[in-house]
C-alpha positions in Angstrom: 2.1 17.1 -50.2 4.8 17.6 -52.1 7.9 14.5 -51.6 4.9 12.4 -51.4 3.7 13.6 -55.4 6.9 13.7 -56.5 6.7 9.6 -56.3 9.7 10.6 -53.8 10.8 8.0 -50.7 9.9 9.7 -46.7 12.6 11.3 -45.2 14.4 9.2 -42.8 13.1 10.9 -39.6 9.5 10.6 -40.6 9.9 7.3 -41.2 11.5 6.5 -37.8 8.7 9.1 -36.5 5.8 6.6 -37.2 7.5 2.9 -36.5 7.5 5.0 -32.9 4.7 5.5 -32.9 3.5 2.6 -33.4 5.3 0.1 -31.1 3.9 2.9 -28.9 0.2 2.4 -29.6 0.9 -1.2 -29.5 2.2 -1.0 -26.1 0.1 0.9 -24.7 -2.6 -1.5 -26.5 -0.8 -4.3 -24.2 -1.0 -2.5 -21.5 -5.0 -1.4 -22.0 -5.1 -5.3 -22.6 -3.2 -6.9 -19.0 -5.5 -4.5 -17.7 -8.2 -5.2 -19.1 -8.0 -9.0 -18.1 -6.6 -8.8 -14.4 -10.4 -7.0 -13.8 -12.0 -8.9 -15.0 -10.0 -11.9 -12.7 -10.5 -9.7 -9.6 -14.1 -9.1 -10.5 -14.4 -13.2 -10.5 -12.0 -13.3 -7.5 -14.9 -10.9 -5.9 -17.4 -13.0 -7.0 -16.2 -16.4 -6.0 -15.4 -14.9 -2.3 -17.8 -15.7 0.6 -18.9 -12.3 1.7 -19.7 -13.2 5.4 -23.3 -13.0 4.9 -26.3 -13.6 3.3 -27.0 -11.5 0.6 -30.0 -12.8 -0.7 -32.8 -10.7 -0.2 -31.8 -7.8 1.8 -32.3 -4.0 1.7 -30.0 -2.0 3.2 -30.4 2.2 3.6 -27.7 4.1 4.3 -28.9 7.1 6.8 -27.4 10.2 8.4 -29.9 11.9 10.2 -29.4 16.3 10.7 -26.6 16.2 14.2 -28.1 19.2 14.1 -31.2 18.2 15.6 -30.5 15.5 17.0 -28.7 14.5 20.2 -26.6 11.2 21.5 -30.6 10.2 23.0 -32.9 11.4 20.1 -30.7 9.2 17.9 -31.3 6.7 19.8 -34.8 6.8 19.6 -35.6 7.4 15.4 -32.8 4.3 15.2 -35.7 2.3 17.8 -38.5 3.6 16.5 -37.3 3.4 12.3 -36.6 -0.8 12.7 -39.9 -1.1 14.5 -41.8 -0.1 12.0 -39.0 -1.0 9.6 -40.0 -5.0 10.4 -43.4 -4.5 11.5 -43.3 -4.2 6.9 -45.9 -6.4 5.3 -42.6 -9.6 3.4 -40.3 -8.1 6.0 -38.4 -11.0 8.7 -36.5 -8.8 10.7 -34.3 -5.1 10.5 -31.3 -4.1 12.4 -28.4 -1.0 11.6 -25.2 -1.1 11.7 -22.8 1.8 11.7 -20.9 0.1 8.0 -22.0 -3.4 6.8 -19.8 -4.8 5.9 -17.2 -6.0 3.9 -16.4 -2.6 4.6 -12.8 -2.1 6.3 -14.4 0.9 8.0 -15.4 1.5 11.8 -14.1 2.6 14.1 -10.3 1.4 15.6 -9.5 0.9 19.3 -6.6 -0.3 20.7 -6.7 -2.7 23.2 -5.0 -4.8 25.4 -5.4 -8.9 26.1 -5.2 -10.0 29.6 -2.9 -12.4 30.8 -0.9 -10.5 27.8 2.7 -8.6 28.3 3.3 -6.3 25.1 7.0 -5.6 23.9 7.7 -1.6 24.5 7.9 -1.5 20.7 5.2 -4.1 19.8 2.0 -1.5 18.8 -1.4 -3.3 20.6 -3.9 -5.8 19.0 -6.0 -2.8 16.5 -9.4 -4.2 15.9 -12.1 -2.7 13.4 -15.3 -1.7 15.3 -18.5 -2.0 15.0 -21.9 -0.9 16.6 -24.7 -2.9 15.9 -29.0 -3.5 16.5 -29.6 -6.7 18.6 -31.0 -8.3 15.5 -28.1 -7.8 13.0 -26.4 -10.8 13.4 -29.9 -12.3 12.0 -30.5 -10.0 10.0 -27.8 -10.6 7.9 -27.9 -14.1 8.5 -24.6 -14.5 9.7 -23.5 -18.1 12.3 -22.6 -16.9 15.8 -20.1 -20.2 16.3 -19.5 -20.3 19.3 -21.1 -18.1 22.6 -24.6 -15.9 22.0 -26.1 -12.7 20.2 -27.1 -9.9 20.8 -29.8 -9.2 22.6 -32.2 -6.3 23.6 -30.6 -6.4 27.2 -27.2 -5.1 25.7 -28.5 -1.7 25.2 -26.4 1.6 25.5 -26.8 1.1 29.6 -25.6 -2.3 29.8 -22.5 -4.1 30.3 -20.2 -3.4 27.1 -20.5 -6.6 25.2 -18.7 -7.4 22.3 -19.0 -10.2 19.2 -15.8 -11.1 17.4 -15.1 -12.7 14.5 -13.0 -16.5 13.8 -9.8 -14.1 12.9 -10.3 -12.1 15.9 
């Protein structure tokens, strides 16, 4: 304060510190602006990307039953009853259940072998992302079947295993 009150000039160290702070502030502002621009661009790309299903008029509930009270058979019965009751609600067109919903890339991954195709010893097996779904899943999510058939109620746990593949697979 004394130095400034006498009309003297700032010391070289203080002047350098002031310039360094201004340059640092400008650099941080540029980083924030670039980050904001990238965030907006990513958000716009997400808004214009086709998720592969029709998200309008869907109600999604994330529900886990307590493992202490429900074994596999009781869990299946609970979800079966729940889906019937949900489908009976006024205005409901269908109901379905899935182990995971798109576009989340989660679920189980199983290594698979393709008939007639041999793998080199150092080649890894194809490992698709697997979701368990109920028969009405594709109709409920408005996912069109390109070729083959959709799941039907007869494709239950005790029947032969059935798989639905996307076009990439």
